[in-house]
C-alpha positions in Angstrom: 11.8 -16.0 -7.2 12.6 -12.4 -8.1 10.0 -9.8 -7.2 9.8 -6.1 -8.1 7.4 -4.1 -5.8 6.0 -0.7 -6.4 4.2 1.5 -3.7 2.9 4.9 -5.0 -0.3 5.4 -3.0 1.2 8.0 -0.7 3.2 11.2 -1.2 6.5 9.4 -0.6 6.5 6.2 -2.7 9.1 3.5 -2.9 10.2 0.5 -5.0 11.8 -2.7 -3.7 13.5 -5.9 -5.0 13.2 -9.2 -3.3 14.7 -12.6 -4.2 13.7 -15.9 -2.6 12.1 -14.1 0.3 15.1 -11.8 1.0 14.7 -8.1 0.6 17.7 -7.0 -1.5 17.0 -3.2 -1.8 14.3 -0.6 -1.2 14.5 2.9 -2.7 12.3 5.9 -1.8 11.1 8.0 -4.7 12.3 11.5 -5.0 10.0 13.6 -2.7 10.6 16.7 -4.8 9.0 15.1 -7.8 5.6 13.6 -8.6 5.6 9.8 -8.8 4.9 10.0 -12.5 8.3 11.7 -12.9 10.4 9.8 -10.3 9.1 6.2 -10.7 10.9 5.2 -13.9 14.3 6.6 -12.8 13.9 4.9 -9.5 13.2 1.5 -11.2 16.3 1.9 -13.4 18.4 2.8 -10.4 17.3 -0.1 -8.1 17.7 -2.7 -10.9 21.2 -1.5 -11.6 22.0 -1.5 -7.8 21.4 -5.2 -7.5 22.6 -6.1 -11.0 19.3 -7.3 -12.4 18.1 -6.9 -16.0 14.4 -6.0 -16.3 13.8 -9.5 -17.7 15.1 -11.0 -14.5 11.9 -10.0 -12.7 9.4 -12.8 -12.5 6.7 -11.1 -10.4 5.6 -7.5 -10.3 3.8 -6.5 -7.1 1.9 -3.2 -6.7 -0.1 -1.5 -4.0 -3.6 -1.1 -5.5 -5.3 1.1 -2.8 -6.9 2.7 -1.2 -4.8 5.8 -1.6 -4.1 8.8 -3.8 -6.0 8.7 -7.1 -3.0 9.9 -9.1 -0.5 7.7 -7.2 -2.7 4.6 -7.7 -3.1 5.2 -11.4 0.7 5.8 -11.9 1.7 2.8 -9.9 -0.7 0.3 -11.4 -0.1 1.5 -14.9 3.7 1.3 -14.5 3.4 -2.2 -12.9 1.2 -3.5 -15.7 3.4 -2.0 -18.4 6.6 -3.5 -16.8 5.0 -6.9 -16.3 3.8 -7.0 -19.9 7.1 -5.9 -21.3 9.1 -8.6 -19.5 6.3 -11.2 -19.4 6.3 -11.3 -15.6 3.3 -12.3 -13.4 1.6 -9.5 -11.5 -0.1 -9.2 -8.1 -2.0 -6.3 -6.5 -1.7 -5.8 -2.8 -4.2 -4.0 -0.6 -2.6 -0.8 0.8 -4.2 -1.2 4.3 -2.8 -4.7 4.6 0.7 -3.4 3.5 0.6 -0.9 6.4 -0.4 -3.6 8.9 2.4 -5.8 7.6 4.9 -3.1 8.5 3.9 -3.1 12.2 6.7 -4.2 14.6 6.6 -7.9 15.7 5.3 -7.2 19.2 2.0 -5.8 17.8 -0.7 -8.4 18.0 -3.5 -6.3 16.5 -3.7 -3.0 14.7 -6.3 -0.7 13.2 -5.0 1.1 10.1 -6.4 4.3 8.5 -5.7 6.1 5.2 -6.8 9.6 4.6 -9.8 9.7 2.3 -10.0 13.6 2.4 -13.1 15.6 3.5 -12.5 14.5 7.1 -12.9 10.8 6.2 -10.6 7.8 6.4 -10.6 4.3 5.0 -10.0 2.1 8.1 -9.6 -1.6 8.7 -8.5 -3.7 11.7 -6.1 -6.6 11.5 -5.0 -9.3 14.0 -1.7 -11.3 13.9 -2.0 -15.0 13.3 0.1 -17.6 14.9 2.4 -17.7 11.9 3.1 -14.0 12.2 1.0 -12.7 9.3 -1.8 -10.3 9.8 -5.4 -11.2 8.8 -8.4 -8.8 8.6 -10.5 -8.5 11.7 -13.2 -6.6 9.9 -14.2 -5.7 6.4 -12.9 -2.1 6.6 -15.0 1.0 5.8 -15.0 4.6 4.6 -16.1 6.7 7.6 -15.5 10.0 9.4 -12.3 10.0 11.3 -14.0 10.8 14.6 -16.3 7.8 14.1 -13.3 5.5 13.4 -11.5 6.7 16.6 -14.7 6.4 18.7 -15.3 2.8 17.6 -11.9 1.6 18.8 -11.8 -0.1 22.3 -9.3 1.4 24.7 -5.8 0.0 24.3 -6.2 -0.4 20.5 -3.0 0.1 18.5 -3.4 2.3 15.5 -1.3 3.2 12.5 -1.5 4.5 8.9 -0.7 7.6 6.9 -4.0 9.3 8.0 -2.3 9.9 11.3 -0.1 12.6 9.7 -3.2 14.7 9.7 -5.3 13.3 12.4 -2.9 12.3 15.2 -3.8 15.4 17.3 -7.4 14.0 17.4 -6.5 10.6 18.8 -8.1 10.3 22.2 -6.3 9.1 25.3 -6.4 5.3 25.7 -5.3 4.4 22.2 -1.7 3.4 21.3 -0.3 5.2 18.3 2.6 3.5 16.6 5.7 5.6 15.8 5.5 7.6 12.6 8.0 5.4 10.7 5.3 2.6 10.7 2.5 4.7 9.3 3.2 4.7 5.5 3.0 1.6 3.3 6.3 0.5 1.9 7.3 -1.4 -1.2 9.2 -3.9 1.0 5.9 -4.8 2.7 4.2 -5.1 -0.7 7.0 -7.4 -1.8 6.7 -9.7 1.2 2.9 -10.0 0.9 3.1 -10.6 -2.8 5.8 -13.3 -2.4 3.6 -15.0 0.2 0.5 -14.9 -1.9 2.3 -16.0 -5.0 3.7 -19.1 -3.2 0.1 -19.9 -2.2 -0.9 -19.9 -5.9 -2.6 -16.5 -6.2 -2.3 -14.6 -9.5 -3.9 -11.5 -10.9 -4.8 -10.9 -14.5 -2.7 -8.3 -16.2 -5.6 -6.9 -18.2 -8.2 -6.7 -15.5 -6.2 -5.5 -12.5 -7.3 -2.0 -11.5 -6.8 0.3 -8.5 -9.2 0.1 -5.6 -10.4 3.7 -4.9 -12.1 4.6 -1.6 -14.6 6.8 -3.3 -15.3 8.4 -6.7 -13.1 11.4 -7.5 -14.4 14.9 -6.9 -14.8 15.3 -10.6 -16.8 12.1 -10.9 -19.1 13.1 -8.0 -19.6 16.5 -9.6 -20.4 14.9 -12.9 -23.0 12.6 -11.2 -24.7 15.5 -9.5 -25.2 17.1 -12.9 -27.1 14.0 -13.9 -24.8 13.2 -16.8 
């Protein structure tokens, strides 16, 4: 089972290749370029690195949000186009779950937050199952960062890219994972997709769309105008 995974919801995106449950390679996108510019070259590079043709990919996995509006559109569009071109299956993976999946093995539970701008975060808590995988402990929500932090019981482990901005606001009593665990990775997206695919899950190429945390600023402005 050969999997191509794309993660473009954050400023530093990545792509990864997995075969039969083994991660073969992960490549970070060029931080000096937008993902729309760097994604295609990265895909070509990583395929050549492991000696795959595009048609060798049987499953395309992509992080579908929440995250950057532009990054989500670029990643999902690229994933759908690639899957269509090579007739591969496609699976969308929740970004919050991908962050949780990257937590070190000793972490039994974690609350993850992604910056939603305007002082808000999208946050969700996860607990580790007996088989090692994380499962949601709540439904997740869009809320002010202070409210997220105040809701968490003392001793809670927290992670997620929102901490790049809000780490100074974390109160004493909460455990912050090291920064290398904060961003979602294509490797985590690949692992989750391989698991779900083995369980029989499939997404429809034509209906798969990004999951945004809120309407864009332009959409909200348009709504206020009553259009």
